Every structure is written in structure tokens, then in C-alpha cells.
C-alpha positions, 0 to 999 in steps of 0.5 A: 434463509439458507446457508448459501444466502448467509455466505453471500450477505457477509462477504466484503464485496457485499457491504454497502459502499456508503451510507446511502441505498444498498447496491446490487451486491447487498441483495441476496440470491432472490434480489431482496435486501440483506437485513441490516442488523444481521449484516452488522452483527455477523463478521465479514468473511472474504470469499474463499474462492475469489474469481482471479480471471481477468475478463478483458484487457482493461482488467489486465491493465489495472493489474499492471498499473497496480504492480507499477505502484507497488514497484514505485512504493519501494522507491518513493516514501509513503507510496502504497500499492495496496491503496491502489489495490483497494481503489481497483477492488483488487485488494482481497484478490491480491491477498488470496493470490499471494497467500495461495501461490504455492497451493494453487500456483497456476490459478494465482500465477495467471492473476499475478503475472500482469502485476509482476510485470507492472512491478518490474516496470515501476521499480526500474522507472522509479530507480532510473528516473523518479529517484533521480528527480527526488535527488534533484528536487525532493519536495516537488516529487514528494508533493505530487505523490503525497497528493495522489495518496491523499486524493486516494484516501477516500477509497480506503475510508469507504471500507469503514464508512458505514461501520460504527465508530466505537471507542475501540475502533477509533483507538485502532485508527489512532494506532494505525495513524501513529505507526508510520509517523513513529517510523518516520520520526525514528528514521529522521532522528534516531537512525545513526545514518547510512549503514555499510554493506561491506564487512558483514557478518552472519547477524547482518544477513539475518537482519536483511532476511527480516528487512525483506520480510518487513518490506513484504508486509509494507506491500500488502498493508496499505499505508506502510512504506518500504522506503520508510522501513529501510530508511529507519534502519539506515539501509535505503541509500546504501542499497540504492547506491549499490545497484551499479556495475562498478559496485558489484565488481568491487563488492560481489558479496552484496549479492548475498544481501540481495538474496537475503532481502529477496528470500525474506520478501517472498516469505513475507508476501506468502505468509503475511498475505495468508495471515491478513486474509484470516484477520479480515475473515474474523475482524474485518472492520477492526482491521480496516480501521487500523488500515485507514489510520496507516493510510492517512499517516503515510501521507504525513510521513511523505512530508517528513522523512530523511530526504525531505527533512534534509530539504527543510534543513537546507531551507533553514540555512540558505533560505526557502527555495520559492520555486520548489515550494510553489511547484511542490504545492501545485503538484500536491493539489494536482495529485489530490484532484487527479486521484480523487476524480479517479476514485469517484470514477471507480465508485460510479462504475462499481454502482455506488452513486450515492457515495459520490454525494458524500 
């Protein structure tokens, strides 16, 4: 077996989609199945030069939809754009493009432009519409998005479905599950409340650089929520409320906050994407066990964060709002069904019919 064939058999795209028959991607150059023992013993290495070209309008639309969910992820607690990237089979391409945007600007920028446009649309829509709806009926809107994330969870689990469930990997899954839950608990019980964006000193601006970096990490690691991170530090509501003309006129120094967040965010996207690519090259299976835990934990946190916790307290004091509860549960179920049907469609299209029986 020559060196080129070895490379082909160990790329992520060529791992079995399920426990059933191997897909075409599992075949070597001559069309023969790759040996299972060698595939399991050799660490998976993502392709060094993924094809970043969009082949048709549908692929461009996928990139835009991915960006849309990334934009929403800044507004809606628990929403993960990276999970959508996994469903669309764009996750490793996204990491490569972000990590190499400086070195191969033209190639990576062409791939990222539709995602960036979708991100802007998602953020603006999330800020102008969905955040307002969350203010009116948090449980209802969160129920819908939680259902979408839970329905999409099988797509993330597919990445480890055929892997051995060793004690270490199960432990990594547990760690991933705990991280968003701990962040959520901190944001509800250990945060001193909303912080101020006025009267800031140098230390605050350094903090905003760090927060921007952390928010960037949430955009490339499935299961982590930018909203949850900002809530944990008490800055989500102040930042959202600062985005209006009257506030800018009274407190122009807030643009320094935006600048620090933006610089930290861009640094985080480039550097952490590169780091993740290296991690996947060496320990892909272990990394995805953590990601599976993070993804499942993020669904839990959607029902337990400061916004929804305030709803629970209101229900405890004034009685349960039966309409909100019922509508939230219905939309939760609808979200699960819609997302899962889409996952099944993507599996079938990618040539994994056996997985549909799981």
C-alpha cells in the first residue's frame, strides 16, 4: 500500500458514517475497502488542502445558512453555529479557512464571504427580532431553538458513533457535558448581575479582549454559547442595551469596548481554529467525544440560564403561564423533528443509508 493511499484512508471524511457498510469514502484509490484495523489504529488527520470552492448555488446557500446560525449564536443562549457546520459537512473547511485566512487570504476569503454575509443577517435579525421575542416570551423561543439543537445532536454524535467507548473517552464526554452546565450555573447564581460599561479602566479593556477571544472560541467549538459566556461575566445585557444611537451619543467610549471585543474575536477565530485543526490531526476521536458532551450540555443550558431562570422565578411567584409553557413545549418538539429530518436528509445525501436505521 503506497503512501498516498495511507493518507486517503485516514482523513475524517473517509471514516465510516455509521456502524453499517462502508461508504464510497471508505474505499482506497483502487476501490477496495480500507482495512478496519489500520483505520482504527491510525490517528485521523484532516486534509491539509480541503477544497474550499463552492460547486453550485446550493453550497453557497449552505454557507450563508451556516453564517446565519453563527450570527444567531451571539444572541440566543445555547445555539451553536459549529453544530450546523458539522451537519453541512463544512466544519473542517471552516476551521481551515479561518486558521489560514492570513496565509491564503484569497482562497479562504472566497469560502468565508457567504458565511460572513449570513452571519451579519443572523446577528441583525437576532438582535432586532429574536431578542425582542425572547424579552416577551423567553421560554417559547428558547424551546424552539433548544429543539433544533437537540434534533441536530445525532449529526454530532455521528462523529464518534463508530469509535470505541473507552473509559477515557467517556470521561472526556462527561467533561464536555459539564462545561456548559457549570458556565450556566455560574451565570445564574455566581454573577453579581449586569455590569456597567461606563467608568472603565485599562483592566476592563483587557477583559473585553479576553471576552472577545472567548466568544470566538464558542463559534468554532460546537456546544459552547457566546451568550452564556457573556452572561457569566455579566456583560451580555449591557452590551445588547448599548447598541442604540442615544447610548452612543451619551457614552462614545463604548466604541472602545466594541473595538476590544472585535480584536479579541478576530484573534480568537484565527489562532484557535489553527489549534483545533492540530488537535483534530492528532486526537480527533478524543476531541469529538468532548464536543459531543459540549453539544448535549448546551441543550441543557438553554433551559437554564439567567433569562429563563427569571421566567421560572416569575412562575413560582405568580403561577405558571400555561400558554407559554404549552407553546414552548410544542415548539421544542417541532424543533426536534425539523432538525432531525434535516440530519437524516444530509446523511442520505452523503451516502450513509445504513445510518438512517440507527
